N, CA, C and O atoms as CSV, one atom per row, in Angstrom:
chain,resi,resn,atom,element,x,y,z
A,1,MET,N,N,-4.781,2.397,7.014
A,1,MET,CA,C,-5.239,1.127,7.142
A,1,MET,C,C,-3.977,0.217,7.218
A,1,MET,O,O,-3.056,0.393,6.420
A,2,ASP,N,N,-3.927,-0.716,8.131
A,2,ASP,CA,C,-2.875,-1.668,8.311
A,2,ASP,C,C,-3.015,-2.781,7.235
A,2,ASP,O,O,-4.021,-2.878,6.532
A,3,ALA,N,N,-1.918,-3.637,7.145
A,3,ALA,CA,C,-1.919,-4.683,6.261
A,3,ALA,C,C,-2.422,-6.013,6.918
A,3,ALA,O,O,-1.990,-7.135,6.653
A,4,ASP,N,N,-3.353,-5.722,7.768
A,4,ASP,CA,C,-4.019,-6.862,8.627
A,4,ASP,C,C,-5.121,-7.390,7.888
A,4,ASP,O,O,-5.166,-7.203,6.672
A,5,TYR,N,N,-6.047,-8.051,8.504
A,5,TYR,CA,C,-7.168,-8.768,7.832
A,5,TYR,C,C,-8.166,-7.642,7.150
A,5,TYR,O,O,-8.827,-7.893,6.142
A,6,ARG,N,N,-8.185,-6.555,7.728
A,6,ARG,CA,C,-9.034,-5.459,7.074
A,6,ARG,C,C,-8.431,-5.036,5.860
A,6,ARG,O,O,-9.135,-4.882,4.862
A,7,GLY,N,N,-7.022,-4.799,5.826
A,7,GLY,CA,C,-6.318,-4.411,4.708
A,7,GLY,C,C,-6.483,-5.534,3.576
A,7,GLY,O,O,-6.665,-5.214,2.401
A,8,LEU,N,N,-6.416,-6.751,3.959
A,8,LEU,CA,C,-6.465,-7.901,3.038
A,8,LEU,C,C,-7.902,-7.867,2.277
A,8,LEU,O,O,-8.028,-8.109,1.077
A,9,ALA,N,N,-8.918,-7.544,3.117
A,9,ALA,CA,C,-10.243,-7.463,2.424
A,9,ALA,C,C,-10.273,-6.316,1.438
A,9,ALA,O,O,-10.944,-6.474,0.418
A,10,VAL,N,N,-9.632,-5.193,1.622
A,10,VAL,CA,C,-9.629,-4.131,0.705
A,10,VAL,C,C,-8.773,-4.502,-0.570
A,10,VAL,O,O,-9.190,-4.244,-1.699
A,11,VAL,N,N,-7.546,-5.127,-0.340
A,11,VAL,CA,C,-6.674,-5.584,-1.402
A,11,VAL,C,C,-7.549,-6.574,-2.322
A,11,VAL,O,O,-7.602,-6.395,-3.539
A,12,ARG,N,N,-8.171,-7.531,-1.744
A,12,ARG,CA,C,-8.971,-8.552,-2.427
A,12,ARG,C,C,-10.140,-7.883,-3.234
A,12,ARG,O,O,-10.369,-8.222,-4.395
A,13,SER,N,N,-10.847,-6.958,-2.607
A,13,SER,CA,C,-11.960,-6.312,-3.298
A,13,SER,C,C,-11.596,-5.510,-4.557
A,13,SER,O,O,-12.208,-5.644,-5.617
A,14,LEU,N,N,-10.520,-4.632,-4.371
A,14,LEU,CA,C,-9.934,-3.874,-5.441
A,14,LEU,C,C,-9.281,-4.815,-6.577
A,14,LEU,O,O,-9.475,-4.592,-7.772
A,15,GLY,N,N,-8.586,-5.758,-6.166
A,15,GLY,CA,C,-7.886,-6.619,-7.008
A,15,GLY,C,C,-8.903,-7.413,-7.940
A,15,GLY,O,O,-8.679,-7.540,-9.144
A,16,ARG,N,N,-9.991,-7.923,-7.348
A,16,ARG,CA,C,-10.989,-8.652,-8.114
A,16,ARG,C,C,-11.669,-7.788,-9.224
A,16,ARG,O,O,-12.251,-8.270,-10.195
A,17,ARG,N,N,-11.526,-6.446,-8.966
A,17,ARG,CA,C,-12.209,-5.550,-10.021
A,17,ARG,C,C,-11.155,-5.054,-10.971
A,17,ARG,O,O,-11.444,-4.147,-11.753
A,18,GLY,N,N,-9.825,-5.639,-10.959
A,18,GLY,CA,C,-8.922,-5.306,-11.825
A,18,GLY,C,C,-8.109,-4.040,-11.549
A,18,GLY,O,O,-7.365,-3.565,-12.407
A,19,ILE,N,N,-8.264,-3.504,-10.342
A,19,ILE,CA,C,-7.587,-2.291,-9.871
A,19,ILE,C,C,-6.147,-2.774,-9.363
A,19,ILE,O,O,-6.093,-3.687,-8.538
A,20,PRO,N,N,-5.068,-2.216,-9.811
A,20,PRO,CA,C,-3.765,-2.574,-9.273
A,20,PRO,C,C,-3.664,-2.137,-7.843
A,20,PRO,O,O,-4.058,-1.025,-7.491
A,21,VAL,N,N,-3.110,-3.052,-6.975
A,21,VAL,CA,C,-2.951,-2.696,-5.491
A,21,VAL,C,C,-1.431,-2.906,-5.171
A,21,VAL,O,O,-0.736,-3.858,-5.528
A,22,TRP,N,N,-1.079,-1.878,-4.462
A,22,TRP,CA,C,0.327,-1.911,-3.725
A,22,TRP,C,C,-0.025,-1.757,-2.287
A,22,TRP,O,O,-0.861,-0.940,-1.903
A,23,VAL,N,N,0.632,-2.563,-1.498
A,23,VAL,CA,C,0.513,-2.558,0.025
A,23,VAL,C,C,1.625,-1.811,0.577
A,23,VAL,O,O,2.778,-2.090,0.248
A,24,LEU,N,N,1.324,-0.764,1.495
A,24,LEU,CA,C,2.316,-0.196,2.246
A,24,LEU,C,C,2.314,-0.873,3.633
A,24,LEU,O,O,1.360,-0.769,4.404
A,25,LYS,N,N,3.366,-1.528,3.890
A,25,LYS,CA,C,3.344,-2.199,5.202
A,25,LYS,C,C,4.120,-1.517,6.319
A,25,LYS,O,O,5.112,-0.818,6.107
A,26,HIS,N,N,3.624,-1.757,7.483
A,26,HIS,CA,C,4.177,-1.009,8.676
A,26,HIS,C,C,4.158,-1.947,9.823
A,26,HIS,O,O,3.122,-2.533,10.136
A,27,GLY,N,N,5.337,-2.112,10.493
A,27,GLY,CA,C,5.466,-3.017,11.532
A,27,GLY,C,C,5.259,-4.549,11.117
A,27,GLY,O,O,5.721,-4.984,10.062
A,28,ASP,N,N,4.598,-5.270,11.939
A,28,ASP,CA,C,4.433,-6.739,11.772
A,28,ASP,C,C,3.115,-7.144,11.102
A,28,ASP,O,O,2.808,-8.332,11.009
A,29,GLN,N,N,2.325,-6.146,10.629
A,29,GLN,CA,C,1.090,-6.419,9.971
A,29,GLN,C,C,1.411,-6.668,8.432
A,29,GLN,O,O,1.664,-5.767,7.632
A,30,LEU,N,N,1.363,-8.060,8.134
A,30,LEU,CA,C,1.741,-8.501,6.758
A,30,LEU,C,C,0.769,-9.302,6.052
A,30,LEU,O,O,1.103,-9.760,4.959
A,31,LEU,N,N,-0.378,-9.539,6.507
A,31,LEU,CA,C,-1.369,-10.430,5.928
A,31,LEU,C,C,-1.728,-9.933,4.592
A,31,LEU,O,O,-1.759,-10.717,3.644
A,32,ALA,N,N,-1.986,-8.748,4.456
A,32,ALA,CA,C,-2.424,-8.179,3.093
A,32,ALA,C,C,-1.354,-8.227,2.009
A,32,ALA,O,O,-1.643,-8.246,0.812
A,33,THR,N,N,-0.087,-8.245,2.482
A,33,THR,CA,C,1.089,-8.358,1.471
A,33,THR,C,C,1.105,-9.783,0.917
A,33,THR,O,O,1.828,-9.993,-0.057
A,34,MET,N,N,0.438,-10.712,1.396
A,34,MET,CA,C,0.431,-12.092,0.955
A,34,MET,C,C,-0.675,-12.434,-0.176
A,34,MET,O,O,-0.713,-13.520,-0.754
A,35,SER,N,N,-1.572,-11.363,-0.419
A,35,SER,CA,C,-2.519,-11.671,-1.330
A,35,SER,C,C,-2.108,-11.746,-2.745
A,35,SER,O,O,-1.195,-11.022,-3.143
A,36,ARG,N,N,-2.722,-12.581,-3.549
A,36,ARG,CA,C,-2.320,-12.669,-4.887
A,36,ARG,C,C,-2.567,-11.402,-5.786
A,36,ARG,O,O,-2.001,-11.206,-6.862
A,37,TYR,N,N,-3.479,-10.578,-5.202
A,37,TYR,CA,C,-3.793,-9.277,-5.827
A,37,TYR,C,C,-2.800,-8.200,-5.614
A,37,TYR,O,O,-2.729,-7.206,-6.337
A,38,ASN,N,N,-2.024,-8.437,-4.576
A,38,ASN,CA,C,-0.905,-7.384,-4.196
A,38,ASN,C,C,0.132,-7.417,-5.295
A,38,ASN,O,O,0.758,-8.453,-5.517
A,39,ARG,N,N,0.324,-6.344,-5.969
A,39,ARG,CA,C,1.273,-6.313,-6.950
A,39,ARG,C,C,2.782,-5.870,-6.509
A,39,ARG,O,O,3.805,-6.227,-7.093
A,40,ARG,N,N,2.722,-5.063,-5.419
A,40,ARG,CA,C,4.041,-4.593,-4.846
A,40,ARG,C,C,3.858,-4.232,-3.446
A,40,ARG,O,O,2.848,-3.656,-3.043
A,41,THR,N,N,4.887,-4.588,-2.669
A,41,THR,CA,C,4.801,-4.204,-1.188
A,41,THR,C,C,5.988,-3.303,-0.935
A,41,THR,O,O,7.128,-3.573,-1.311
A,42,LEU,N,N,5.611,-2.118,-0.210
A,42,LEU,CA,C,6.587,-1.127,0.160
A,42,LEU,C,C,6.467,-0.901,1.688
A,42,LEU,O,O,5.443,-1.130,2.332
A,43,SER,N,N,7.602,-0.437,2.182
A,43,SER,CA,C,7.560,-0.149,3.538
A,43,SER,C,C,7.007,1.315,3.817
A,43,SER,O,O,7.356,2.260,3.109
A,44,TRP,N,N,6.157,1.452,4.850
A,44,TRP,CA,C,5.512,2.759,5.121
A,44,TRP,C,C,6.357,3.367,6.291
A,44,TRP,O,O,6.635,2.728,7.306
A,45,PRO,N,N,6.745,4.672,6.053
A,45,PRO,CA,C,7.663,5.271,7.016
A,45,PRO,C,C,6.836,5.555,8.269
A,45,PRO,O,O,5.635,5.811,8.184
A,46,SER,N,N,7.520,5.506,9.491
A,46,SER,CA,C,6.922,5.684,10.698
A,46,SER,C,C,7.038,7.166,11.204
A,46,SER,O,O,6.749,7.463,12.363
A,47,GLN,N,N,7.435,7.997,10.365
A,47,GLN,CA,C,7.529,9.395,10.702
A,47,GLN,C,C,6.279,10.183,10.884
A,47,GLN,O,O,5.227,9.544,10.896
A,48,ASP,N,N,6.232,11.565,11.038
A,48,ASP,CA,C,4.983,12.135,11.237
A,48,ASP,C,C,4.318,12.303,9.978
A,48,ASP,O,O,4.888,12.013,8.927
A,49,ALA,N,N,3.000,12.810,10.020
A,49,ALA,CA,C,2.143,13.011,8.797
A,49,ALA,C,C,2.830,13.718,7.696
A,49,ALA,O,O,2.726,13.275,6.552
A,50,GLU,N,N,3.529,14.788,7.945
A,50,GLU,CA,C,4.120,15.501,6.817
A,50,GLU,C,C,5.220,14.749,6.080
A,50,GLU,O,O,5.435,14.971,4.889
A,51,GLN,N,N,5.881,13.904,6.749
A,51,GLN,CA,C,6.947,13.090,6.055
A,51,GLN,C,C,6.254,11.937,5.339
A,51,GLN,O,O,6.775,11.468,4.327
A,52,LYS,N,N,5.107,11.457,5.811
A,52,LYS,CA,C,4.362,10.307,5.064
A,52,LYS,C,C,3.917,10.969,3.746
A,52,LYS,O,O,4.109,10.394,2.675
A,53,VAL,N,N,3.340,12.141,3.818
A,53,VAL,CA,C,2.848,12.757,2.688
A,53,VAL,C,C,3.950,12.934,1.620
A,53,VAL,O,O,3.778,12.688,0.427
A,54,SER,N,N,5.087,13.381,2.161
A,54,SER,CA,C,6.294,13.660,1.300
A,54,SER,C,C,6.717,12.288,0.674
A,54,SER,O,O,7.072,12.251,-0.504
A,55,SER,N,N,6.681,11.141,1.464
A,55,SER,CA,C,7.064,9.882,0.856
A,55,SER,C,C,6.044,9.481,-0.141
A,55,SER,O,O,6.428,8.878,-1.143
A,56,LEU,N,N,4.859,9.733,0.011
A,56,LEU,CA,C,3.790,9.428,-1.083
A,56,LEU,C,C,4.071,10.213,-2.294
A,56,LEU,O,O,4.022,9.692,-3.408
A,57,MET,N,N,4.360,11.442,-2.112
A,57,MET,CA,C,4.555,12.315,-3.264
A,57,MET,C,C,5.805,11.917,-4.048
A,57,MET,O,O,5.819,11.960,-5.278
A,58,ASN,N,N,6.910,11.509,-3.279
A,58,ASN,CA,C,8.145,11.070,-3.949
A,58,ASN,C,C,7.913,9.762,-4.694
A,58,ASN,O,O,8.451,9.567,-5.784
A,59,LEU,N,N,7.059,8.800,-4.077
A,59,LEU,CA,C,6.732,7.548,-4.823
A,59,LEU,C,C,5.929,7.840,-6.062
A,59,LEU,O,O,6.165,7.212,-7.093
A,60,ALA,N,N,4.922,8.830,-6.012
A,60,ALA,CA,C,4.195,9.102,-7.211
A,60,ALA,C,C,5.144,9.673,-8.298
A,60,ALA,O,O,4.981,9.293,-9.457
A,61,ASP,N,N,6.087,10.526,-8.010
A,61,ASP,CA,C,7.001,11.071,-8.935
A,61,ASP,C,C,7.881,9.916,-9.437
A,61,ASP,O,O,8.045,9.809,-10.652
A,62,ALA,N,N,8.419,9.105,-8.657
A,62,ALA,CA,C,9.308,8.036,-9.083
A,62,ALA,C,C,8.666,6.957,-10.047
A,62,ALA,O,O,9.271,6.324,-10.912
A,63,GLU,N,N,7.357,6.875,-9.738
A,63,GLU,CA,C,6.683,5.847,-10.567
A,63,GLU,C,C,5.777,6.430,-11.783
A,63,GLU,O,O,5.101,5.730,-12.537
A,64,ALA,N,N,5.887,7.788,-11.829
A,64,ALA,CA,C,5.179,8.553,-12.850
A,64,ALA,C,C,3.650,8.315,-12.730
A,64,ALA,O,O,2.932,8.104,-13.708
A,65,ILE,N,N,3.230,8.365,-11.486
A,65,ILE,CA,C,1.751,8.196,-11.265
A,65,ILE,C,C,1.120,9.686,-11.153
A,65,ILE,O,O,1.492,10.561,-10.372
A,66,ARG,N,N,0.147,9.769,-12.050
A,66,ARG,CA,C,-0.601,11.021,-12.099
A,66,ARG,C,C,-2.157,10.773,-12.060
A,66,ARG,O,O,-2.654,9.725,-12.472
A,67,ASN,N,N,-2.810,11.703,-11.591
A,67,ASN,CA,C,-4.227,11.586,-11.552
A,67,ASN,C,C,-4.894,11.860,-12.820
A,67,ASN,O,O,-6.121,11.788,-12.900
């Protein structure tokens, strides 16, 4: 999902429920990054799907995010 108006709706919906939201931005879609519910904005790599998964795994390790 891009950080456009649809992404903004998701950020607001989750944020209003107290769920922490980070936006992964790509290109010039920045609207969702401006939401008061967005706690952090990160750049989304434009590589292939395997590299994107690797980036998410590295982020989870760096931030000690576990399920």
